[in-house]
N, C-alpha and C positions, 0 to 999 in steps of 0.2 A: 118382374117375374123371376122366381127362384126355382131351381130344380134340386131335388134331393133324391139321390139314388140309393135304393135299398137292395140288398142281396139276400135271398132266402135259399137255404140249402135243405133239400128234402131228404128223406131217409134213404132214397136210392142214389144219393149224391148228385141229383139233378140240381142245377143252379138256376134260379129264376131271378131275373133283373126286373126291378120295379122302379119306375120313375114317378116321383110325387112332385107335382107342379104347384107351387104356391104363387098365387096371383094377388096383387094389391087391389086390382080392379074388381075382383069378385068378393062378395061377402062370404064369410066363413059358413060352411054348411053345418047347421046345428045338429042334424041327425047323423051320427057316425055309424049307427047300427046297420043302415042299408049298405054302407061302404064295406063294412066287415063281411056282410053276407055276400056281396058282389065279389070281393077278393077270395072268399072261400069257394065260391062257384068257379071262379077262374082257376084256382089251384086244383080243384077236383077235375076239371076238364083237362088241365095240363098233365096231371098225374095219370089220368086214364089214357090220354094220348101217348104218354111216355111208356106206359106199360105195353100198349099195342106195338109201338115201335120197338120196344125192347124185345118182345117175343119174336117179332118178325126178324129183327136183327140177329137174335140168337139162332133162329132156324137157318137164316142165310149163312151165317158163319159156319154152322155145322155142315150144311150141304157142301160148302166149298171145301171144308176139311175132309169130307168123304170123297171128294173128287168130282162133284157135280158142279160144273162151271155155269155162271150166269148166262152164257151164250146158248145153252140148251133150253128149249122150251120146257122140258121136264123139270128144270130147276124152279121155274115160276110155278108150275102146276103142283109140284111137291110141296113147295113152301105154302101155297094156299091150302092144300089138302091137310097138311100137318096143323097149320094154324086153325083151320075150321074144326078139325078134330079135337084140338085142345079146348076150344071155346064151346063146342057142342058135340060131345062124344056119341050122341045118338046117331050121328051121320054114319057111324061105323056099322049100324044095323043093316045098312044097305049101301055099300060103297058104289056098286054099279048103278043102283037105282036112285041114289040121293046125292052122293058126293061128286061123282064124275059129271052128272048133269049140272050141278051147281057150278063147278069149275068151268065147264064148257060154256055155260051162259055168261059167266064173268069175262071170258076171253073170246067170245064169239066164234066158237068152234064146236065140234061134235064130241059126244061122250067117248066114242070109239077113238078119236084122235087123242083125247086126254089120256085114256088108258094106255094106248100104244106109246105115247111120248113119255109117260112116267116109267113104263117098262124099260124103255131105252135108257133113261137116266139111271135106273137101278142097275141095268147091265153095265153101264159105264163104271159104277162103283165096283161091281164084281169082277170086271175084266182088267181094269187098270187103275182103280181107285184104292181107297183106304178101307177095305172091308174089315181089317183088324179093329179099327176105331168103332165101326158098327157093332162088331161082336162085343167090344168092351162096354159100350154104353147100354146095349140091350141085354147083356149078360147071356148071350146065346152063342153057340158055335155050330155052324153048319157049312159044309162046303158048297151046298146047293144055294143058288140065288133065291132069296126070299120072294114070295109073291108080292105084287103091288100092295095088297091089303096088309100083309104081315109087315112090310117095310114101313108103311104109313102109320099103322096102329102102334108099332113099337116105338117109333120116334115121337109120336104124339104123347104116348105114355111117359116117355123120358121128359118131355117138356112140361107135362102136367105136374110133375114132381117139384117144379120150381115154385 
């Protein structure tokens, strides 16, 4: 049995390792088309998963740079809200009626708790975080703390541009 290792580099610099095992005991498979289709399906799943992790990672990085640390529940709720908003902007048509209940359900809590926790995380940015970074990426300048809706929507719009 022989192994052949292949490396594929995708356009987003993701490196995929593929091991091809050659066996003398097995007869060669005559139909290679099904293998090509299977590899394409695997690549599509990997790229899709990478894009999801990539967005989540970018949101996490920005929240940390703003001063929202992962030990705050609002960090998780904001990340979920922004990511959901990027994927489905229609949730912004009713943040309190659609987005907060969605996040609450995902985290086994109440919509009121989600709203309050997100507000606390935004307060953290405004009181001791990096609000200058928020101003620069949203191209807004206000001394007043943005509402939860404003904060989430503006960051979702920022990530939608990627």
